[in-house]
C-alpha positions in Angstrom: 0.0 0.0 0.0 1.5 3.3 -1.1 1.2 6.2 1.2 0.0 9.5 -0.3 2.7 11.8 -1.5 3.9 15.0 0.3 1.9 17.3 -2.0 -1.3 15.3 -1.5 -0.9 15.3 2.3 -0.1 19.0 2.3 -3.1 19.8 0.1 -5.4 17.7 2.3 -4.2 19.4 5.5 -4.4 22.9 4.1 -7.9 22.1 2.7 -9.0 21.0 6.1 -7.6 24.2 7.7 -9.7 26.2 5.3 -12.9 24.2 5.2 -13.4 23.3 8.9 -13.4 26.9 10.2 -15.5 28.1 7.2 -18.1 25.4 7.9 -18.1 26.2 11.7 -18.5 29.9 11.1 -21.3 29.3 8.6 -23.2 27.2 11.0 -22.7 29.6 13.9 -23.7 32.6 11.7 -26.9 30.7 10.6 -27.9 30.0 14.2 -27.2 33.5 15.4 -29.2 35.0 12.4 -32.1 32.6 13.0 -32.3 33.6 16.7 -31.7 37.3 16.4 -33.6 38.1 13.2 -37.1 37.9 14.8 -35.9 40.2 17.6 -35.0 43.0 15.2 -37.6 42.5 12.5 -40.6 44.7 12.2 -43.2 42.0 12.8 -42.6 41.9 16.6 -43.0 45.7 16.8 -46.2 45.6 14.8 -47.6 42.9 17.1 -46.8 45.0 20.2 -48.5 48.0 18.5 -51.6 45.9 17.7 -51.8 44.6 21.3 -51.5 48.1 22.8 -54.1 49.3 20.3 -56.5 46.6 21.4 -55.9 47.5 25.0 -56.6 51.2 24.3 -59.8 50.4 22.4 -60.9 48.1 25.2 -60.3 50.8 27.8 -62.2 53.4 25.8 -65.1 51.1 25.3 -65.2 50.2 29.0 -65.0 53.8 30.2 -68.2 55.7 30.9 -69.2 57.9 28.0 -69.8 61.6 28.5 -72.2 61.6 25.6 -75.9 61.7 26.0 -78.0 58.5 25.5 -79.3 59.7 22.2 -75.8 60.3 20.8 -74.7 56.9 22.1 -77.7 55.2 20.5 -77.0 56.9 17.1 -73.3 56.0 17.4 -74.1 52.3 18.2 -76.6 52.2 15.3 -74.1 53.6 12.8 -71.4 51.2 13.9 -73.7 48.2 13.6 -74.7 49.1 10.1 -71.1 49.6 8.9 -70.0 46.1 10.0 
């Protein structure tokens, strides 16, 4: 059995020195990007905005209205027709 020549061994070792760190960095970068991208993307901010908007609308609907009963009735009727 012939052992590989010097140039073949050198090429294999240098290739591994290049490929192993490149593969490791690629995998680490992919994991980091997968975990941090949702934190900095716009969708999370829009979800928080929607939740605070729902809370604000709920608070306004639950608060006593300073309007008269006739105005409240007209407002309710106009809202029910628009849906």
